[in-house]
C-alpha positions in Angstrom: 0.3 -0.1 0.4 1.4 3.4 -0.8 1.9 6.1 1.6 0.0 8.8 2.2 0.0 12.0 4.3 -3.0 14.0 5.2 -3.3 17.5 6.1 -6.2 18.4 8.2 -7.6 21.2 9.0 -10.4 21.4 12.3 -12.4 24.6 13.2 -11.0 26.5 16.4 -12.8 24.1 19.5 -11.9 23.3 22.9 -9.7 20.4 23.6 -12.4 17.6 24.4 -14.5 18.4 20.8 -11.1 18.8 19.1 -10.3 15.3 20.2 -13.2 13.8 19.6 -13.0 14.9 15.6 -9.5 14.1 15.7 -10.8 10.1 16.7 -13.5 9.9 14.4 -11.2 11.1 11.6 -8.6 8.4 12.2 -11.7 5.9 12.7 -12.8 6.3 9.2 -9.2 6.0 8.0 -9.0 2.8 9.7 -12.5 1.7 9.0 -11.4 1.7 5.3 -8.5 0.1 5.4 -6.1 2.8 6.1 -2.9 1.9 8.3 -1.8 5.3 10.7 1.2 5.7 11.3 1.7 8.7 13.2 -0.1 11.8 13.7 1.5 15.4 14.4 -0.4 18.4 16.0 0.9 21.8 14.3 -1.3 23.7 16.9 -3.8 26.3 16.5 -3.4 29.5 14.5 -4.8 31.8 12.4 -6.4 30.7 8.9 -4.5 32.9 5.9 -7.9 33.8 4.7 -11.4 33.5 6.0 -12.7 30.0 4.9 -16.6 29.5 4.6 -17.5 25.5 5.3 -20.9 24.4 6.5 -22.6 27.6 7.2 -19.9 28.8 8.9 -16.8 31.4 9.1 -13.7 30.6 9.9 -10.7 32.6 11.0 -8.9 30.4 13.3 -7.9 26.4 12.9 -5.9 23.8 14.5 -3.6 22.0 12.1 -3.3 18.4 12.2 -0.7 16.1 9.5 -1.6 12.1 9.9 0.9 9.8 8.1 -1.1 6.3 6.6 -0.9 3.8 4.0 -3.7 2.8 1.9 -5.1 1.6 -0.9 -5.4 4.5 -3.6 -9.3 3.1 -4.4 -10.1 3.9 -0.9 -8.9 7.4 -1.0 -11.8 8.9 -2.9 -14.1 7.6 -0.2 -12.4 8.9 2.5 -12.4 12.5 1.3 -16.3 12.6 0.5 -16.7 11.2 4.3 -14.4 14.1 5.5 -16.3 16.9 3.3 -19.7 15.9 5.1 -18.2 16.2 8.7 -18.9 19.9 9.8 -16.0 20.1 12.2 -13.2 19.7 9.4 -12.2 23.0 7.5 -10.0 21.7 5.3 -8.6 18.5 4.3 -5.6 17.6 1.7 -4.4 13.8 0.9 -0.5 13.9 -0.1 1.6 11.3 -1.6 4.9 11.0 0.1 7.9 10.2 -1.9 9.2 6.4 -0.8 12.7 7.6 1.0 14.7 9.8 -0.9 17.7 7.9 -2.4 21.4 8.9 -1.7 22.4 9.9 -5.0 25.1 12.6 -5.4 23.9 16.0 -6.2 24.3 17.5 -9.8 27.4 19.6 -7.8 29.1 17.2 -6.1 31.9 14.6 -7.6 30.5 10.8 -8.2 31.8 8.6 -5.3 34.0 6.9 -7.9 36.2 9.6 -8.4 36.7 10.3 -4.5 37.9 7.0 -3.9 40.5 6.9 -7.0 41.8 10.0 -5.6 42.7 8.6 -1.6 
Protein backbone atom coordinates (compact mmCIF):
# COMPACT_ATOMS: atom_id res chain seq x y z
CA UNK A 1 0.00 0.00 0.00
CA UNK A 2 1.32 3.48 -0.83
CA UNK A 3 2.06 6.00 1.88
CA UNK A 4 -0.02 9.18 2.16
CA UNK A 5 -0.20 12.27 4.33
CA UNK A 6 -3.48 13.89 5.32
CA UNK A 7 -3.15 17.62 5.94
CA UNK A 8 -6.11 18.54 8.09
CA UNK A 9 -7.48 21.85 9.36
CA UNK A 10 -10.21 21.61 11.99
CA UNK A 11 -12.31 24.51 13.20
CA UNK A 12 -11.20 26.09 16.47
CA UNK A 13 -12.81 24.12 19.31
CA UNK A 14 -12.15 23.22 22.92
CA UNK A 15 -9.73 20.36 23.55
CA UNK A 16 -12.33 17.57 24.16
CA UNK A 17 -14.25 18.45 20.98
CA UNK A 18 -11.02 18.57 18.96
CA UNK A 19 -9.96 15.18 20.33
CA UNK A 20 -13.36 13.67 19.47
CA UNK A 21 -13.22 15.03 15.90
CA UNK A 22 -9.67 13.77 15.48
CA UNK A 23 -10.62 10.33 16.82
CA UNK A 24 -13.54 10.26 14.38
CA UNK A 25 -11.23 11.09 11.48
CA UNK A 26 -8.64 8.44 12.39
CA UNK A 27 -11.40 5.84 12.87
CA UNK A 28 -12.75 6.72 9.41
CA UNK A 29 -9.32 6.03 7.94
CA UNK A 30 -8.97 2.73 9.77
CA UNK A 31 -12.50 1.56 8.91
CA UNK A 32 -11.61 1.96 5.24
CA UNK A 33 -8.48 -0.16 5.57
CA UNK A 34 -5.82 2.49 6.18
CA UNK A 35 -2.93 1.90 8.57
CA UNK A 36 -2.18 5.08 10.53
CA UNK A 37 1.54 5.51 11.22
CA UNK A 38 1.82 8.93 12.83
CA UNK A 39 -0.28 11.86 13.98
CA UNK A 40 1.24 15.33 14.37
CA UNK A 41 -0.43 18.28 16.03
CA UNK A 42 0.85 21.49 14.44
CA UNK A 43 -1.16 23.68 16.79
CA UNK A 44 -3.89 26.27 16.45
CA UNK A 45 -3.28 29.37 14.38
CA UNK A 46 -4.96 32.01 12.25
CA UNK A 47 -6.05 30.83 8.82
CA UNK A 48 -4.38 32.69 5.93
CA UNK A 49 -7.82 33.87 4.82
CA UNK A 50 -11.41 33.52 6.02
CA UNK A 51 -12.90 30.17 5.06
CA UNK A 52 -16.62 29.48 4.75
CA UNK A 53 -17.55 25.88 5.34
CA UNK A 54 -20.85 24.29 6.42
CA UNK A 55 -22.51 27.73 6.72
CA UNK A 56 -19.84 28.99 9.14
CA UNK A 57 -16.99 31.46 8.67
CA UNK A 58 -13.66 30.40 10.13
CA UNK A 59 -10.66 32.58 10.95
CA UNK A 60 -8.77 30.16 13.25
CA UNK A 61 -8.06 26.47 12.90
CA UNK A 62 -6.19 23.54 14.40
CA UNK A 63 -3.65 22.01 12.02
CA UNK A 64 -2.84 18.28 11.97
CA UNK A 65 -0.81 15.90 9.79
CA UNK A 66 -1.74 12.23 9.65
CA UNK A 67 0.73 9.82 8.03
CA UNK A 68 -0.92 6.61 6.79
CA UNK A 69 -0.82 3.73 4.32
CA UNK A 70 -3.91 2.97 2.23
CA UNK A 71 -5.03 1.46 -1.04
CA UNK A 72 -5.40 4.16 -3.72
CA UNK A 73 -9.01 3.20 -4.50
CA UNK A 74 -10.26 4.18 -1.02
CA UNK A 75 -8.97 7.77 -1.07
CA UNK A 76 -11.99 9.21 -2.87
CA UNK A 77 -14.36 7.65 -0.34
CA UNK A 78 -12.26 8.95 2.55
CA UNK A 79 -12.29 12.50 1.19
CA UNK A 80 -16.04 12.39 0.48
CA UNK A 81 -16.70 11.24 4.05
CA UNK A 82 -14.50 13.98 5.51
CA UNK A 83 -16.18 16.60 3.34
CA UNK A 84 -19.43 15.94 5.26
CA UNK A 85 -17.81 16.33 8.70
CA UNK A 86 -18.87 19.75 10.07
CA UNK A 87 -15.74 20.05 12.27
CA UNK A 88 -13.29 19.84 9.35
CA UNK A 89 -12.47 23.04 7.50
CA UNK A 90 -9.93 21.70 4.96
CA UNK A 91 -8.52 18.28 4.18
CA UNK A 92 -5.94 17.33 1.61
CA UNK A 93 -4.34 13.96 0.94
CA UNK A 94 -0.84 13.97 -0.53
CA UNK A 95 1.13 10.94 -1.68
CA UNK A 96 4.46 10.72 0.12
CA UNK A 97 7.52 9.79 -1.90
CA UNK A 98 9.43 6.70 -0.91
CA UNK A 99 12.60 7.38 1.02
CA UNK A 100 14.86 9.73 -0.89
CA UNK A 101 17.88 7.93 -2.31
CA UNK A 102 21.32 9.05 -1.24
CA UNK A 103 22.52 9.79 -4.77
CA UNK A 104 25.03 12.60 -5.00
CA UNK A 105 23.74 15.99 -6.01
CA UNK A 106 24.59 17.33 -9.45
CA UNK A 107 27.31 19.53 -7.89
CA UNK A 108 28.87 16.70 -5.87
CA UNK A 109 31.68 14.70 -7.45
CA UNK A 110 30.90 11.02 -8.10
CA UNK A 111 31.96 8.72 -5.28
CA UNK A 112 34.14 6.52 -7.51
CA UNK A 113 36.37 9.49 -8.35
CA UNK A 114 36.71 10.38 -4.67
CA UNK A 115 37.89 6.85 -3.89
CA UNK A 116 40.43 6.95 -6.77
CA UNK A 117 41.97 10.17 -5.44
CA UNK A 118 42.75 8.58 -2.06
